C-alpha positions as CSV (number, residue, x, y, z in Angstrom):
1,X,72.9,45.2,-98.6
2,X,75.6,48.8,-99.7
3,X,75.1,51.2,-96.8
4,X,76.4,54.4,-98.4
5,X,74.9,58.2,-99.6
6,X,74.4,57.2,-102.7
7,X,71.3,55.5,-102.2
8,X,69.8,58.5,-101.0
9,X,69.9,59.8,-104.5
10,X,69.0,56.3,-106.9
11,X,65.1,56.3,-105.9
12,X,66.0,57.5,-102.3
13,X,64.1,60.2,-100.1
14,X,66.0,62.5,-101.4
15,X,62.6,64.2,-103.8
16,X,60.8,64.1,-100.3
17,X,63.6,66.2,-99.0
18,X,63.5,68.8,-101.4
19,X,59.7,69.0,-102.4
20,X,59.3,69.1,-98.8
21,X,61.8,72.0,-98.5
22,X,60.5,73.8,-101.5
23,X,56.9,73.6,-99.2
24,X,58.3,75.2,-96.1
25,X,60.2,77.8,-98.4
26,X,56.5,79.0,-99.9
27,X,54.8,79.0,-96.5
28,X,57.5,80.9,-94.8
29,X,56.9,83.1,-97.4
30,X,53.6,83.6,-97.6
31,X,53.7,84.0,-93.9
32,X,56.0,87.1,-93.7
33,X,53.6,88.6,-96.5
34,X,50.8,88.0,-95.1
35,X,51.9,88.9,-91.4
36,X,53.2,92.7,-92.7
37,X,50.2,93.0,-94.3
38,X,48.3,92.5,-91.3
39,X,50.1,93.8,-89.1
40,X,50.9,97.0,-90.9
41,X,46.6,97.2,-91.5
42,X,46.3,97.1,-87.8
43,X,48.8,99.2,-86.8
44,X,47.4,101.8,-89.4
45,X,44.0,101.8,-87.9
46,X,45.3,102.0,-84.0
47,X,47.7,105.1,-85.1
48,X,44.1,106.8,-87.0
49,X,42.9,106.2,-83.8
50,X,38.7,105.4,-85.3
51,X,37.6,104.9,-81.7
52,X,35.4,101.1,-82.7
53,X,38.3,100.2,-84.4
54,X,41.0,100.7,-82.3
55,X,39.3,98.8,-79.5
56,X,38.9,96.1,-81.3
57,X,42.6,95.9,-82.9
58,X,43.2,97.1,-78.8
59,X,41.5,93.4,-78.0
60,X,43.2,91.9,-80.4
61,X,46.7,92.7,-79.8
62,X,46.4,92.2,-76.1
63,X,45.2,89.0,-76.5
64,X,47.2,87.3,-79.1
65,X,50.5,88.6,-76.9
66,X,49.1,86.7,-73.9
67,X,48.4,83.8,-75.1
68,X,51.9,81.1,-75.8
69,X,53.2,80.9,-79.5
70,X,52.6,76.9,-78.6
71,X,49.2,77.7,-77.5
72,X,48.1,79.0,-81.1
73,X,50.3,76.5,-82.5
74,X,48.2,73.2,-81.0
75,X,44.6,75.3,-81.4
76,X,45.5,75.6,-85.0
77,X,47.2,72.5,-85.8
78,X,43.6,70.6,-84.0
79,X,41.0,72.5,-85.1
Protein backbone atom coordinates (compact mmCIF):
# COMPACT_ATOMS: atom_id res chain seq x y z
CA UNK A 1 0.00 0.00 0.00
CA UNK A 2 1.40 3.32 -1.06
CA UNK A 3 1.19 6.29 1.29
CA UNK A 4 1.67 9.46 -0.68
CA UNK A 5 -0.10 12.63 -1.69
CA UNK A 6 -0.96 11.09 -5.07
CA UNK A 7 -3.73 9.13 -3.34
CA UNK A 8 -5.32 12.43 -2.39
CA UNK A 9 -5.77 13.40 -6.04
CA UNK A 10 -6.56 9.99 -7.57
CA UNK A 11 -10.09 9.21 -6.40
CA UNK A 12 -9.31 10.49 -2.94
CA UNK A 13 -11.04 13.08 -0.82
CA UNK A 14 -9.79 16.24 -2.54
CA UNK A 15 -13.12 16.65 -4.35
CA UNK A 16 -15.01 16.65 -1.06
CA UNK A 17 -12.64 19.22 0.39
CA UNK A 18 -13.02 21.50 -2.63
CA UNK A 19 -16.83 21.20 -2.55
CA UNK A 20 -16.82 21.99 1.16
CA UNK A 21 -14.59 24.99 0.54
CA UNK A 22 -16.93 26.31 -2.15
CA UNK A 23 -19.96 25.89 0.11
CA UNK A 24 -18.17 27.61 3.01
CA UNK A 25 -17.26 30.59 0.83
CA UNK A 26 -20.81 30.82 -0.55
CA UNK A 27 -22.38 30.70 2.93
CA UNK A 28 -19.89 33.28 4.19
CA UNK A 29 -20.60 35.71 1.34
CA UNK A 30 -24.35 35.25 1.71
CA UNK A 31 -24.17 35.93 5.45
CA UNK A 32 -22.07 39.06 4.91
CA UNK A 33 -24.54 40.42 2.36
CA UNK A 34 -27.60 39.51 4.44
CA UNK A 35 -26.05 40.91 7.62
CA UNK A 36 -25.15 44.18 5.90
CA UNK A 37 -28.68 44.55 4.53
CA UNK A 38 -30.36 43.79 7.86
CA UNK A 39 -27.92 46.00 9.78
CA UNK A 40 -28.42 48.91 7.39
CA UNK A 41 -32.20 48.55 7.52
CA UNK A 42 -32.30 48.38 11.33
CA UNK A 43 -29.85 51.27 11.60
CA UNK A 44 -32.01 53.43 9.35
CA UNK A 45 -35.10 52.54 11.38
CA UNK A 46 -33.32 53.50 14.60
CA UNK A 47 -31.98 56.70 13.03
CA UNK A 48 -35.45 57.73 11.78
CA UNK A 49 -36.79 57.52 15.37
CA UNK A 50 -40.17 56.04 14.53
CA UNK A 51 -41.41 55.24 18.03
CA UNK A 52 -42.73 51.66 17.91
CA UNK A 53 -40.09 50.48 15.45
CA UNK A 54 -37.25 52.10 17.40
CA UNK A 55 -38.32 50.28 20.57
CA UNK A 56 -38.41 46.93 18.72
CA UNK A 57 -34.99 47.51 17.13
CA UNK A 58 -33.50 48.58 20.47
CA UNK A 59 -34.91 45.49 22.21
CA UNK A 60 -33.59 43.23 19.42
CA UNK A 61 -30.14 44.86 19.60
CA UNK A 62 -29.99 44.53 23.39
CA UNK A 63 -31.09 40.89 23.25
CA UNK A 64 -28.59 39.89 20.57
CA UNK A 65 -25.71 41.74 22.22
CA UNK A 66 -26.51 40.17 25.60
CA UNK A 67 -26.52 36.55 24.41
CA UNK A 68 -23.18 34.82 23.79
CA UNK A 69 -22.54 33.89 20.14
CA UNK A 70 -21.93 30.23 20.92
CA UNK A 71 -25.38 29.95 22.51
CA UNK A 72 -26.97 31.42 19.37
CA UNK A 73 -25.06 28.91 17.23
CA UNK A 74 -26.27 26.05 19.45
CA UNK A 75 -29.88 27.29 19.30
CA UNK A 76 -29.80 27.54 15.50
CA UNK A 77 -28.08 24.16 15.09
CA UNK A 78 -30.30 22.15 17.41
CA UNK A 79 -33.62 23.75 16.50
